[in-house]
N, C-alpha and C positions, 0 to 999 in steps of 0.2 A: 668286614668282608662282604662282597656283593653276592647276589644270586642265592640267598638263603644260607650262606655260610656263616659260621659263628664259632665262638669259643665257649667252652664250659669248664669251670674249675671246681674241684671238690677237695677239701682239705680234711684229712683224717688223722687220727692219733693212734699210734701203735706202741704198746708197752713191751719192752724187752725184759727178759728175766735174768740174764747172766751177763758177765763181762763180755764174753764172746757168744754171740747168738745168731741164729739164722731163722728169720720169720718169713713164712710164705704169705704174700699179700696179693696173690693173683686174683682171688675172689673179690676183694674190695676194689681192685682196679677194674675188673670186668663189670662190676656193679656200677661204677662211676661211668663207664662207657655206655652201658645200657641207659642209665639215668640221663645222660647227655642228649639222647635222641639223635645224635650225629651218626649218619649212615656210612659216610666215606671220609677218611681223613687220617689223623694220627693221634696217638695218646702219648703224652709226656708224663713219665713217672719220675718225681724229683723229691729228694729229701734235703731240706735246708739245714744240714748238719755237717760239721767238719770231722766227725769221728765215726761215721757210718757210711755204708755204700749200698748201691742197688745193682743187682745182676739179673740176668736171664739165664736160667739153667735148670737142671733137674733137681727136684726136692725128694731125695731118697736118703735115708738115715746115714748110710756109709759115706756118700758123697758130701752130705752136709757136714759131717765130721771132717772130711778131707779139706773142705774150704777153710775151716778154722785152723786145721793143722798146717796147711800151706801158709796162711798168713803168719802164724807163730814162727814158722821156720824161716820165711823170707824176710819178715820185718818183726823180729822178736821183741816182745816187751822187755824193758830193762836192757836193751841192746847198746847202751852207751850213747843214746841219742841226746843231743843238746837240749831239746825241748823238755826232756824228762827233769831237768833242773827246776822247771816251773811247776809241773803237775803230773808227771809220770804217765803221760798218755801219748807220747810221741808216736809210738807204733800205730795207734788208732788214727792219728792225723795222716801219717804216711800211707797207710792202707787205704783210707778213704780217698786220698788224692790220686793214688795210682789206679784204683778200681773205678772210682767215679760215683757221683751222687745222683746220676740220672740215666734213664734209658728211654728211647722212643720206639714205639711199636705202631705198626699200621692198624687202622680200623677199616674193615670192609664189611658191607652189609650189616652194619651196626654191631659187629663183633670184633673183639681184639684178635689180631692175627698173631699166632704163635705156633711153634712146632709142637708135636705130640708130647714131648717130655719137658718143654720149656715152661717154667714157672717164673713169676716175678718175685724176687727174694730181696728182703732187706737184711743186710749184714751189719751186725752190731759189733763194734770193737772196743767200746768203752762204757758198757752197761753195768747194771741195768738202768735204763732210762725210758722216759716217755719221748717217742720220736714223732715228728710230724711228717706225714706223707702227702704230697701234693700231686693230684692227678689232673692234668689239663688236657682236654680233648678239643682238637681243632679240626674243623671240616665242614661238610655240607650235609643237610638233613635229607 
C-alpha cells in the first residue's frame, strides 16, 4: 500500500472452557490495534475454525446465556444432522456457518470503533478447545 499504509497481523490463542462458551476478546483486539500503530483503517477479527464464530454484541451474563440458548434451540445438538454420523458436532458446524467466523470494525484515530455496549465475542460450539484468533489491521499510520 502506498502513502504510509500497511497491514499488521497478530495471532492469539484463546482457551474455551465448555462445550458452549462465550469469550470476550475485545481487549486483545483493542491491544492489537494499538500495537499496529495504524491510525485510520479497519480491523478484521477472524477465527480459522469451522465450529466457532465471532459476533459483536453485549457481554452481559443473561444475554450471554441467551446466545447459547438460541443456538441450542435453532440448531440443536443431536438434531438428526447427517454430519453427526461422523463426529456428533454438526450443530457446531452449522452455527459457525450461519453466524460467521469474522467481523470487520473501523479503526479511527488509532482506536477500534464500536458502540457503547458492543464487545467482540468468540462463540464456542464444540469445546473445550484452544482457538486461534487472528486480528489483521489494515490502514494508514
